BADO-414102 format. One record per residue: residue in three letters; y, z, x of N, C-alpha, C, O in turn. Coordinates in steps of 0.1 Angstrom, whole numbers, plus 5000, padded with zeros to 4 digits. Example, Ala and Ser with C-alpha at 12.3 -4.5 7.8 and 13.67 -1.06 7.14 Angstrom:
BEGIN
ALA494350785132495550785123496750785132496750855142SER497850715128498950715137500050795129501150805134
END
This chain:
BEGIN
UNK221471896408222871926410223671816416223071736424UNK224971806414225771706421226571766430227371856426UNK226571736443227271796454228071686461227771566461UNK229171736468229971646476230171696489230571816491UNK229771626499229971676512231371666518232271596513UNK231571726530232871716537233271586541232371506546UNK234471536539234971406544236171436552236871536551UNK236371336563237471336570238771296562238671226552UNK239971336566241171306558241271156556241671116545UNK240771066566240970936563240170866553240470756548UNK239070946549238370906537238970926524238670866514UNK239971026524240671046513241670946508241670906496UNK242370886518243270786516242870646520243370596530UNK241970586514241270466517242370356515243070346505UNK242470266525243270146523242670036517241370036516UNK243369936511242769806507242869766493242469656489UNK243469856485243769806471245069726470246169776472UNK244969596468246169516469247169536458246869576447UNK248469506462249469526451249269436440249569476428UNK248669316441248369226431247469296420247669286408UNK246369366424245469416416246169536408245969556396UNK246969606416247569716409248569666398248769726388UNK249269546402250269506393249569456380250169456369UNK248369406380247669376368247269496359247469496347UNK246769606366246369716359247469806354247369876344UNK248469806361249669896358249370036361250170126356UNK248370076369248070216373247970206388247370126394UNK248770316394248670326408247570396413247270506408UNK246670356423245570426428246070536437247270526442UNK245170636440245570736449245670686463246270756471UNK245170566466245170516479246070396480246070326490UNK246870366470247670246471248670256482249270356483UNK248870156490249870146500250870046497250669946490UNK252070066503253269986499252969846502253269756494UNK252569806514252469666519251269636527251269666539UNK250269586521249069566529249169486541248569506551UNK250169386539250369296551250969376563250769336574UNK251569486561252169576571251169666578251469736588UNK249969676572249069776577248569756592248069846598UNK248869636597248569616612249769656621249569656633UNK250869696616251969736623251769866630251169956624UNK252069876643251870006650252770106646253970096645UNK252170226642252970336637253970386648253670376660UNK255070436644256070486652256570616647256870626635UNK256670716655257070846651258570856651259270796659UNK259170936641260470966641261070886629260470816622UNK262470926628263270876617263270946603262471036601UNK264070906595264270986582264070866571264770766571UNK263070896562262870806551263870846539263970956535UNK264670736536265770766525265370716511264870596510UNK265570796502265070756489266170776478266870876478UNK266270686469267270706458266470716446265470636444UNK266670816436265970836424266870856413267870916414UNK266370806401267370806389267370946382268270976374UNK266471036384266371166379266271276389265771266400UNK266871396385266871506394265471576394264571556386UNK265271646405264071726407263971826396264971866391UNK262671866392262371966383261172056388260072046384UNK261572136398260572226403259872326394258772376396UNK260672366383260172446373259172386363258572446355UNK259072236364258172156358257172096367256771986365UNK256872166377255972106389254772046383254371936387UNK254072116374252772076369252771966360251771896357UNK253971936354254071826344254471696352255071706363UNK254071586347254571466351256071426348256471396337UNK256871436359258271406358258771316368258571336380UNK259471226364259971106374260771176385260671126397UNK261571276382262271346392261571416403262071446413UNK260271436401259371496411258571396418257871436427UNK258671276414257771166420258071146435257171106442UNK259171176439259571146454259071256463258771226474UNK258971376459258771496468257571576464256971636473UNK257171586452256171696449254871676456254271776460UNK254371556457253071536463253271536479252271526486UNK254371536484254571556498254671706502254371736514UNK255171796493255271926495253972006491253572106497UNK253371966480252272026474250971926474251071806474UNK249771986475248571916474247671956463247972056457UNK246671876460245671906449244271926455244071906467UNK243371976446241971996452241271856456240571856466UNK241471756449240871636451241871516449242871536443UNK241471406454242371276452241371156448240371136455UNK241671086438240770966435241070866446242170846451UNK239870786448239970676457240170556447240470566435UNK240070436454240370316446239270286435239470206426UNK238170346437237070326427237070446416236170466408UNK238270516415238370646407237270746410236870816401UNK236870756423235870856427236670966433237470936442UNK236471096430237171206436236771226451235571246453UNK237771236460237571256473238271386477239271426471UNK237671466488238171586491239571586496240071496502UNK240371696493241671716498241671866501241271906512UNK242171946493242172096497240772146494240272246501UNK239972096484238572136484237772036492237871916491UNK236972106501236172006509234771996504233971906509UNK234372066495233072056491232872116476233572206473UNK232072066467231872126453230472086450229871986455UNK229972176440228672156434228772186419229072286415UNK228372076411228472096397226972136392226072076396UNK226872226383225672276378224972166369225672086363UNK223672176369222972066362223372046346223371946340UNK223772166342224172166327225772136326226272126315UNK226372116336227872086336228772196332229872166329UNK228172316332228972426326229672516337230372606334UNK229472466349230072546361230272456373229472366375UNK231172476381231272426393231672516405232672586403UNK231072516416231272596428232172516437231772396440UNK233272566441234172496449234472566464234672686464UNK234372486474234572546488235872476493236072356493UNK236772566495238172516501238072496516237272556523UNK238972406522239172406536239672546541240372616533UNK239272576553239572706559240672696569240872796575UNK241272586570242372566580243772536574244672486580UNK243872566561245072526554246072646553245672756550UNK247272626556248372726555249472676546249872556545UNK250072756539251272736532252372726541252272766553UNK253472666537254672646546255272786550256072796559UNK254972896543255373026548254473076559254773176564UNK253373006562252473046572251173126568250273136576UNK251273166555250173236550248973136546249173026541UNK247673176549246573096546246273076532246473166524UNK245972956528245472926515244272996512243373016521UNK244073056500242873136496242573076482243273006476UNK241373116478240873096464241673156454241673096443UNK242273266456243173346447244373236443244773216432UNK244873176453245873076450245472966440246172936431UNK244272916443243772816433243572866420243872806410UNK243072996419242873056406244173076399244273056387UNK245273106407246573126401247172996396247772996385UNK246972896404247472756401246872706388247572646380UNK245472716386244872656375245172736363245272676353UNK245372866364245872946353247372906348247672906337UNK248072886359249472846356249572706350250372686341UNK248672616354248672486348248272496333248872436325UNK247272586330246972606315248072636307248172596295UNK249072726312250172776304251372686306252472726302UNK251272566312252472486315252472366306251572356297UNK253472276308253572156300252872036307253171926305UNK251872076316251171976322250371886312249871926302UNK250271746316249471656308247971696308247271646300UNK247571776318246171806319245871956316244872016320UNK246872016310246772156306245572176297244972286298UNK245272086289244072096280242772116287241872186282UNK242672066300241472066308241472216313240372276312UNK242472266319242472406325242372506313241972616316UNK242672476302242572566289241072576287240672686283UNK240272476290238872476287238072546297236872546297UNK238772606308238072696317237872826311238872896308UNK236672866309236473006303236573126313236873236309UNK236273086326236273196336236473136351235873036354UNK237273196358237473166372237073286381237773396380UNK236073276389235573386396235773356411235173256416UNK236673436417236773416432235573496440235473616439UNK234773416447233673466453233773486468232973546474UNK234873446474235273456487236673416491237373376482UNK237073426503238373396507238673236504239773196500UNK237673156505237873016503236672956493236372836494UNK236173036485235172996475235473046462235873156460UNK235172976451235373016437234472926429234072816432UNK234172986416233372916406234272906394234873006390UNK234172796387234772766375233672756364232672696367UNK233772826353232872826342233572766330234672796327UNK232772686322233172626311232372646298231172676300UNK232972646287232272666275231472526272230372536267UNK231872416276231172296275231572206286232672216291UNK230772106290231072026301232471956299232771906288UNK233171936310234471876308234671736316234671736329UNK234571636309234671506315235971466322236071376330UNK237071556320238271536326238471636338239671646342UNK237571696343237671806353238471736366239271806371UNK238071616370238671576382240071516380240771486389UNK240371496367241771466364242571586366243671576372UNK242071706362242771826365242871846380243971886385UNK241771826387241771846402242871746408243471786418UNK242971636403243871536408245371576405246271536414UNK245571636394246871656390247571796392248771816393UNK246671896392247172036394247472076408246672096417UNK248772076411249272116424248872266427249072356419UNK248472296438247972426443249272486449249972436458UNK249572606443250972676446250672796453249572846453UNK251672856460251672976467251873086455252973086449UNK250873156454250773266442251873376445252273446435UNK252273386457253273496460254673456457255573546455UNK254973336456256473286454256673206442257773186437UNK255573146436255673046426256373106413257173036406UNK256073226410256573276398258073276397258673246386UNK258673316408260173326408260773206414261773156409UNK260173156426260873066434260972926428261872846431UNK259872876419259972746414261072726403261572626401UNK261272836396262272816385263672766389264272676384UNK264072826400265372796405265472716418266472686423UNK264272686422264172606435264372686448264572626458UNK264372806447264672896459263572916468263672936480UNK262272896462261072906471260072806466259172846458UNK260172686471259272576467258272556479258572496489UNK257172616479256272636490254872586487254172646478UNK254472486494253172426492252372416506252672476515UNK251472326506250672306518250672176524249872136532UNK251672086518251671946522252371926535252872016541UNK252371786539252871746552254371766553254871746564UNK255071806543256571816544256971946537256371986526UNK257872016542258472136536259772106527260472006530UNK259972176518261072156508262272246514262272366512UNK263172166521264172236529265372276521265972376524UNK265772186511267072206505267172126492266672006492UNK267672176482267972106470269372146464269672266462UNK270172046463271472056455271271996442271371876442UNK271072066431270772006419271771906414272971926415UNK271271786410271871686406272471586417273171496415UNK272171626430272671556441271671506451271571386454UNK270971606457270071566469268971656471269071776467UNK267871616476266771696480266371656495266371536498UNK266171756503265771736517264371796520264171906518UNK263571706526262271746531262171736546262871666552UNK261371816551261171826566259671816571258871876564UNK259371746581257971746585257471886588258071956595UNK256271916582255672046585254772046598253671986598UNK255172096608254572086621253072156622252272126630UNK252872246613251572306613250672266602249672336598UNK250872146598250072076586248672076592248372056604UNK247672086582246272106585245771966589244771956596UNK246271856584245871726588246771666599247471736606UNK246671536599247571466609249071486605249371456594UNK249871526614251271546611251971406606251571296610UNK252871416598253671296593254371236605254671296615UNK254571096604255271026613256771046613257471066623UNK257271046600258771056598259171206600258471296597UNK260371216605260871356607261171426594261071546593UNK261471346583261771406571262071306560261871186562UNK262471346549262771256537264071316531264171426527UNK264971216529266271256523266271186510266171066510UNK266471256500266371196486267771216479268171326478UNK268371116474269471116467269371086452268870986448UNK269971176443269871156429271071066425272171106426UNK270770946420271670856416271370806403270570716401UNK272070866392271870836379272470706374272070656363UNK273470656380274270536377273470416383273170416395UNK273070326374272270206378272970126389272270076398UNK274270096387275070016396275070086410274770026420UNK275370216409275370286423274070286429273970286442UNK272970296422271570286429271370156435270970156446UNK271670046428271569916433272369906446271869856456UNK273669956445274369936457273870016470274069976481UNK273270136467272670216477271470136484271370136497UNK270770076476269470006482270069866488269669836500UNK270869796482271469676489272069706502271769626511UNK272769816504273469846516272469916525272769946536UNK271269936521270170006529270470146533269870206543UNK271370216525271570356525270170426521269870536525UNK269470356512268270406506267270306508267370186504UNK266170346514264970256517264070246506263270146505UNK264070336496263170336485263870376473264670476474UNK263770306462264270336449263270376438262370296435UNK263270486432262470526422263170536409264170616408UNK262770476399263470476386264470376384265370386375UNK264570276392265570166390265170076378263970056375UNK266270046371266069966359265369836362265469776373UNK264769786351263969656352264769536358264269466367UNK265969526353266869406357267169426372266969326379UNK267469546377267869556391266669546400266769496411UNK265369576395264169556402263969406405263569366416UNK264169336394263969186395264969126405264669026413UNK266269186405267269136414266769156429266869066438UNK266269276431265969326445264569256449264369236461UNK263769206440262569156444262669026450261768966455UNK263868956448264168816454264768846467265068746474UNK265068966472265568986485264568996495263669086494UNK264568916505263568916516263369046523262369066530UNK264369146523264269266530263569376522263369486527UNK263169346510262569446501261269396495261169276493UNK260369486490259269456483259169546471259969636470UNK258369516461258269606449256869656449255869586453UNK256669776444255269836443255069896429255969976425UNK253869866423253869916409253670066408253170136417UNK254070116396253970256394252970266382252570166375UNK252670396379251870416366252570356354253770376352UNK251870296345252270226334252770316322252470436322UNK253570266314253970336302253770236290253870116290UNK253570316278253370236266254370276255254970386255UNK254570176247255570186236254870166222254870056217UNK254370266216253670256204254570266192255670306193UNK254070226180254570246167253670326159252570286155UNK254170456156253370546147253770546133254970536130UNK252870566124253070566109252470696103251270726106UNK253170766096252770886090252070866077252570826067UNK250770896077249870866066250170956054249570936043UNK251071056055251271146044252671106037253071176027UNK253271006042254470956037254470806031253970716038UNK254970786019254970656013255770566022256870606027UNK255270436024254170376018252970386027251970306024UNK252870466037251870446047250670536044249870546053UNK250470596032249270646028248270536025247070556024UNK248770406023247970296022247570236036248470196044UNK246270226038245870166051246270016052246469966063UNK246269946041246669806040248069796044248469696052UNK248969876041250469876044250569906059251369846066UNK249770006064249770036078249369906087249969876097UNK248369846082247869726089248869616089249069546098UNK249569596077250469496075251769516084252269416089UNK252169636086253169666094252869616109253669556116UNK251669656113251269616126251169466128251469416139UNK250769386118250769246118252269186118252569076123UNK253169266114254569216111255269236125256369176126UNK254869306135255669326147255369216158254269186162UNK256469146162256369046172256369106186257469136191UNK255269126191255169206203255569106215256169156225UNK255368986214255868886225257368886225257968886236UNK258068896213259468906213259969036221260869036229UNK259269146218259769266224259569256239260369296247UNK258369196244258169186258259269096264259769136275UNK259568986258260568896264262068946262262868946271UNK262368986250263669016247264169146253265269156258UNK263369246252263769386256263469406271264269466278UNK262269356276261769386289261869256298261469256310UNK262469156294262669036302261268986308261168936319UNK260268996300258968936304258169016313257068976317UNK258669156316257969236325257069326318256369406324UNK256869306305255969396297254769306292254969186291UNK253669366288252569306284252269346268251969466265UNK252369246260251869276245250469326245249569276251UNK250269436237248969486236248969596224249969666222UNK247769596217247669696207247269826213247369936207UNK246569816224245769936229246570016239247569976245UNK246170146239246870246248246270256261246870316270UNK244970206263244270216276244770126287245370026283UNK244670156299244970066310243969956311242769996310UNK244169836313243269736313242169746324241069686323UNK242369826335241369846344240269956342239469996350UNK240469996329239570106324238070056322237869956315UNK237170116328235770056328235470056312235670146304UNK234969926309234669906294235769876285235769886273UNK236869836292238169816284237769716272237269606275UNK238069756260237669676248238769556245239469566236UNK238669456253239669356252239669276240240569206237UNK238469276233238369206221239369266210239769186201UNK239869386212240869436202242269436208243169496202UNK242469376220243769376227244869316218245969366218UNK244469206210245569146202244969146188245169036181UNK244469246183243869256169245069246160244869186149UNK246169286164247369266154248369166160249569186163UNK247869046162248668936167249668906155249468916144UNK250868876160252068846150251668756140251268636144UNK251668796126251368726115252168766104251668836095UNK253468726103254368766092253968726079254168806069UNK253368616076252868566064251868666058251968696046UNK250868696066249868786063250368916060249868986051UNK251468976068251969106066252669106052252669206045UNK253368996049254168986036253268996025253469076015UNK252068916026251168916014250469056013250369106002UNK250069116023249469246023250369356017249969436008UNK251769346021252669446015252969426000253069515992UNK252969295996253069275982251869305974252069345962UNK250669285979249469325971249469465970248969515960UNK249869545980249769695979250969745971250969865968UNK251869665966252969715958253969785965254769875960UNK254069745978255069825987256269745990257169795997UNK256469625985257569545987258969625983259069695973UNK259869615991261069695989261069845993262169915992UNK259969885998259870026001260870056013260969976023UNK261470176013262470226024261670286035260670356033UNK261970256047261270306059262270356069263070266073UNK262370486072263170536083262370536096261270596096UNK262870476107262170476119262870566129263970536133UNK262170676133262670766143262570736157261370716161UNK263670716165263470666178264070756188265170816186UNK263370776199263870846210265070766216265070646217UNK266070846221267370786224267270736239267970786248UNK266470646241266370576254266670426252266270376241UNK267370356261267870226258266770136255266870056245UNK265670136262264470046259263970076244263669976237UNK263770206241263270236228264170186217263770126207UNK265470216218266370166207266370016207266469956196UNK266269946217266069796216264969756210264969666202UNK263769816212262469796206262669816191262269736183UNK263369926188263569956174264269846166263969826154UNK265269786172265969676166264969556162265069496152UNK264169526171263169426169262269466157261969386147UNK261769586158260869626147261669636134260969606124UNK262869676133263569676121263769536115263569516103UNK263969436124264269306120262869246114262769186104UNK261869276121260469226117260069286103259569216094UNK260369416101259969486088260769426077260369416066UNK262069396080262869346069262369196065262469156053UNK261769116075261368986072260168986063259868886057UNK259269106064258169106055258369186043257369226036UNK259569216039259869276025259969436025259969496015UNK260069496036260469636037261969666039262769576043UNK262369786036263769816039263969936049264170046045UNK263869886062263869986073265270026077266269956074UNK265270146082266570206089266170276102265070316103UNK267070286111266870356124267570486125268770496122UNK266770586129267270716131267070746146265870776150UNK268170746154268070776168268270926171269270976166UNK267370986177267371116181267371146196266671076204UNK268271236199268371276214267071326219266171366212UNK266871306232265571316238264971456236263771476233UNK265771556238265271706237264871726222263671776220UNK265671686212265271706198264071616195263171666188UNK263971506200262871416197261571486203260571486196UNK261671546215260471616221260071726212258871746210UNK260971796206260671916199259971876185259071936180UNK260471766180259971716168258471656170257571666162UNK258371596182257071536186255971646188254871636184UNK256471766195255471866197255071926183253871966181UNK256071936174255771996160254971896152254471936142UNK254871766156254171666148254971626136254471606125UNK256271626137257171596126258171496129259271536132UNK257871366130258771266134259071166122259671056124UNK258671206111259071126098257971016096256871026100UNK258470926088257570816082257070726093255870706094UNK257970686101257570586112258470636125259470696123UNK257870606137258470656149258070566162257070506163UNK258970576170258870496182258970576195260070586201UNK257970646200258070726212257770646225257570526224UNK257670706235257370646248256370736255256670856256UNK255270686259254170766267253770706280253470586281UNK253870786290253370756304251770756303251170846297UNK251270666309249770656311249370756323248270816322UNK250170766333249970856344248570846351248070936357UNK247970726350246770706356245570776350244570776357UNK245670826338244670906332243570816325243870706320UNK242470866324241270796317241470816302242170906298UNK240870726294240870746279240570876274241170926265UNK239470946281239071076275240171176278240371266270UNK240971156288242171246289243271206280243871296274UNK243571086279244671026271244571076256245571116250UNK243371076250243271106236243571246234243771286223UNK243671336245244071466244245471496249245971606248UNK246071406256247371406262248471346254249471416251UNK248271216250249171146243249571206229248671236221UNK250871236226251171306213250871206201250771256190UNK250671076204250370996193248970996188248670956177UNK248071046198246671046196245971186194244971196188UNK246571286199245871416199246071486186246871436177UNK245271596184245371666172246771736170247371796179UNK247271716157248571746155249671636157250871666157UNK249071516157249971406159250871376147250571396135UNK252071316150253171296139252671196129253271196118UNK251571126131250871036120250171126111249771076100UNK249971256114249071346104247771286102247171306092UNK247371226113245971146111244971236118245071256130UNK243971286111242871356117241671356107241871406096UNK240671286110239571276101238271326108238171326121UNK237271356101235971396106235471276115234871296126UNK235571156111235071046119235871026132235370996142UNK237271046131237971036143237571146153237471116165UNK237371266149236971376157235571346163235471376175UNK234771296156233371266160233471156171232871176182UNK234271056169234270936179234970986191234770926202UNK235871086191236571136202235571216210235471206222UNK234771306202233771376209232771296217232371336228UNK232371186210231371096216231871036229231071016238UNK233171006229233770966243233771066253233371046265UNK234171186248234071306258232771336264232571376275UNK231671326255230371366258229571256266228571286272UNK230071126266229471026273229171056287230071106294UNK227971026293227571076307227570966317227470986329UNK227670836313227670726322228570606318229170606307UNK228670526326229670406323229270326311230170286303UNK228070306309227670226297227870306284228170256274UNK227570436284227770516273229370536270229770536258UNK230070546281231470556279232070436273232970446264UNK231670316278232170196273231870176259232770146251UNK230670216255230270196240231070296232231570256221UNK231270416236232070516228233570466228234270486218UNK234070416239235470366238235570256228236470246221UNK234570166229234670056219234770096205235570046197UNK233870186202233770236187234970316184235470296172UNK235570396193236770466190237870376188238670386179UNK238070276196239170176196239070106182240070086175UNK237870046179237769976166238170066155238870016146UNK237870186154238270276143239770296143240370296133UNK240370326155241870336156242570216151243470216143UNK242070106156242669966152242669956137243669916130UNK241469976131241269966117242070056108242570026097UNK242270186113243170276105244570266106245270296097UNK244970206119246370156120247470276119248570256116UNK246970396121247970506121248970506132250070556132UNK248470436143249370416154248870296162247570276163UNK249570216168249270096176250270076187251470096185UNK249770046198250770006209251369876206250769796200UNK252669866211253469736210253469666223253069546224UNK253769736233253769676248253469776258253769896256UNK252869736269252769826281253569776291253569656294UNK254369856297255269816308254769886321254470006321UNK254569806331254269846344255569856353256169766357UNK255869996354257070016363256869976377255769966382UNK258069956384257969916399259069996405260170016400UNK258670026418259670086427260069976438259169896442UNK261169986443261769896453261669956466262170076467UNK261069896477260969946489261469846500261269726500UNK262069906510262569826522261369776530260469856532UNK261369656536260269616545260269686558259369676565UNK261369776560261369846572260469986571260270056580UNK259869996558259070116556257570066555257269966549UNK256770126561255270086563254470196558254670316560UNK253370156552252170236548252570366539252070476541UNK253470336530253670446519252270446511251570346509UNK252070556506250970576497251470646484252470706484UNK250670626473251070666460249870736453248770676454UNK250070846447248970916441248570836428249270746424UNK247570886422247070816410247970816398247870726389UNK249070906398250070896388251470856394252470886389UNK251270776406252470716411253470816417254670786418UNK252970926422253771016430253670966445252570936451UNK254870966452254970926467254171026475254271146474UNK253370956484252771046495253170966508252670866511UNK254071036516254570966527253971026540254570996551UNK252971096541252371146552251971046562251971076574UNK251570926557251070826567252270726569252070636577UNK253370736563254470626563255070636576255070736583UNK255670516581256470516593257570406591257370326582UNK258470406600259670316599259670226610259170256621UNK260170106608260270006619261270056630262270116627UNK260870016642261670066653263170006652263970026661
END
């Protein structure tokens, strides 16, 4: 059996992963701190941390990854475990667990000193409720909780999860599924009237579209937070957000556009910290002409100038890559990273040989500025190799509905957040890769290679399975990434020891302000 013993809270949030390493990977570790050079500063209690963010809170979408929740959710709510810098799960609300030898069950022991902000003790019933809620939500890891066949509460702080088959993404679920108050979540989360968790801060006030206020929870089970509270302003206008940060009305900016991040990075009073990366893939529907031909699909991928997209659209802050995986993934198949290096002559020849010259191609694009700019480069590239592309810009909500239905047309340009997830989770999470994808691509071999990755039991086996799956995906070319963008938040140097969860959610329990 695999068992995990109790750890002190300090073991959960280990320091030491440098901003440089995170900037290369594009994934924020659960223990990432804002500024390693500031770690020697003496903590000071008091003060209010001020945050500006581009999107409003979505408590009704608590279990899903939403930028509007990145500033507050992991301060108000907690999870069963938290990954350390080696992607090993460490105790948080779960202090111990034992996995059966066959991998078909796990016994969990919760901390017995945790209370919700209402004062009620956390119980195993709350964990059961939260995992079942996650399965029915739009959470990126709902597929993992859906795979739980039974949840048996065996005591006030003990429970057993049973599975039909071993789940390699189990600790992704434990990292992402917030544990909620079962007595208030059903009604209170939808309108924000009762947002009650176990974290170091309480959710005091929310004025939709305007501000969110958090207050230090004095009865927190761990070390109390240093700051008295967190004031979050929702600022959707980029100029207004930049001004708020420049004037130091806001000490932290989440969701600031790339150009303004670069502007602030040259300001001695601020630093930047990486957030979880995002990818911009190009998908092709194999059921629609001319993309039923694998040669044409490959030709299109050779036709795309990824370097131009990185430079022209993202100002050099993006990384050209064909792959969906984060480069710090164990066994990252770097030999396929540039399998579709820009080669318009080859693309033209392949399209002509396939008899597809002059074929019309409509590219469906989500109506986000970066995506529409990427689409213009893709349109130009495809024209250069003999196709006749057009762009169909679709509003976000409608694009999402079409993506869920798997009906985005002949070609499409979505946006996917990596959220710090492993490849075995990403193949089930990303709409471009999962079953029912808009490329209409699903073969026995694809399913078998996906299963082999999910079934791999050690790093060597996972690396081999990831290599084979990647090679197959690259060859079939039903979708390929164009660029990976590592987002960044801007933080005042007056703020010390901020931490970020694996999916780049702020954890301010250890943060403090300069005197």
